[in-house]
C-alpha positions, 0 to 999 in steps of 0.5 A: 500500500503506497504511503501506508504506515500502520494502525494507531489511535488518534483524536482531534480537538479533544474528541473521543480517541478511535482507530485510524490508519496512517497514510503518509502525513494523513490519517484515515478515520476508520470508524467514520468510514464505516469499517466497523464498530471495533474502530470506535474503540480507544485501542486497537485490541478489539480489532487485533482479536478478530484474527488474520482474515479480518486484518487482511480484509480491512487492509484491502478495504483501506486500500480501496478507500485511499485509492478512491480519494477518501477524506483524510485527517491531516496528521498535524491535527491528530493527537496520538495515543498508545496504539494498543493496550499492552497485555504483557511485555517480553524483551529478548536478546536476539542480536549476536553482535550486541550479545558479543559486544556486551560480553567483550565489555563485561567479560574481556578475558572469557568467551563473550557469549554464555553457553546457552546463547546459541541454543535459545532466544534469551529473554526476560519479562518486562513491565507492561505498565510502563510501555509508553507511546512515542513522544512521552517524556522519559524521566531519568530513573533513580536507584541503587548503583555501585561502581567497582571503585566504590565500597558501598552502593549509592542512591540517586539518579542514573548517571549512565542512561542509555537507549536500545534500538529494537523492533517488537511484534504485537500479538493479535490472537491469543493462545490457551494456557498449556498449549505452545505456539509453534513457529508455523503458527506465528502468522495466525497469532501476530498482527504486526511490528513496531519500533521499540526503545527499551530505555536502560539505566546501565549503572542500576542494571549492573548492580541489580542484575545478578542473579535474576536479571534486569529489574529497575534498570529497565522497568521505568519506561519502554517507548513504542511507535504510535502506529503498528505496521501489519505483517501484511504490508511487509511481505516483500521485506522477509529475507533469509535469516543468518545461519544458526550454528548449532542447528536449533532444537526441533521446536525452534525450526521454521520454514521460509524466510523470517528475517525482516529487511528494515533499515534502522537509525538512531538520532541523538541531539539531531545527529545520526549516531548509528545505522543498522538493519534488522535482517541481521538478528540471529533469532527470528520472531517465530523462534522468539514466540515459540520459545516464549510459549514452549513451556505452555505459557499463553499469549494474549491480545496486545502482548508485546515481544521485543527483539532486544538491541539490534547491532551490526558488525561495524562500528557505527551500527551498534544499537546502544550507547554502551556499545557505541562509546565502549562503555563510556570510554570513547564518547561520540561527537554530536553536530553541535560540538558536544560529546556523549558517553551516555544520555544527559537531561534534555537529550532527544533520541529518535529511532527510525525504520524504513522497509523499502518505500514503507516507513515505520512509525518513529520512536521519539523521547526526551530525557527530563530530570529525575524526580526525587 
């Protein structure tokens, strides 16, 4: 669909939020054009729950309306909300380059990848209640931190606030408790994708993560784009995934091409500091979903699964500041002459993605001072 970006929730002039479809710099009001009562809801969830046939029929009808010259709402007149109500949130660690980079930073005298990494998609359950829409200010988190040179931990605002460039997929149709979702069933359950910024307080994270993993260093905010791009608009962007060695266990095997060829970039303070591509992710979306449910865990409409930081093999293709600056030791320069090791107050970060002519909804956020 030419100019199509995805489905989201909008309002105009303080009226009731409802579902729209973004076309370029305009919005098609789906409820106003009689596409169904589900589009009068203030969230995508009722539409997502209808399933794949309804999703594809709706996209075809939208295409017909746009081509026929249906009235559109200018994007600048629309107030955007969180596009879906997040049921649950899981964050993975699917980039080989990112996992290797962090392993080398934190375990310089050991193998950078832990023994389980090539056998399963490592992940953790995040906090669904703090997933926010693009444009929401990000309050600098406070917490405990302890540097290697310090004897005791301190409490205060994070000094090593970071970003993570990720892509997430959104569940439309749920599953029953006790029944795993196979890789082959992925398209029947998953509606579409969004860009994700998993904001991370590296100093808080470093002190708390052993032995149970991320907690307060991650749970304060995760930003997503305001428009969900359906898989149906990305059909021509699926390409072969990187070779996996060793071969995954049978439940993680999948047929077809499942890597997404999406060009990504990170802008900080008006300067593009990283460019990479989602096609390099080692673990694919169907593998992530199959692993998350193989123990019988159920999924529900609105669940969000994020890839983890997406990094490429060359310097300048890393999806986080901790990698770009080598743990803060080599700050990066910005166009205004300043440098950054980690984020400062008033910094604005923008994540962008493009799949050929299709633009994914950006993820934007400004860091504001801590509240104590």
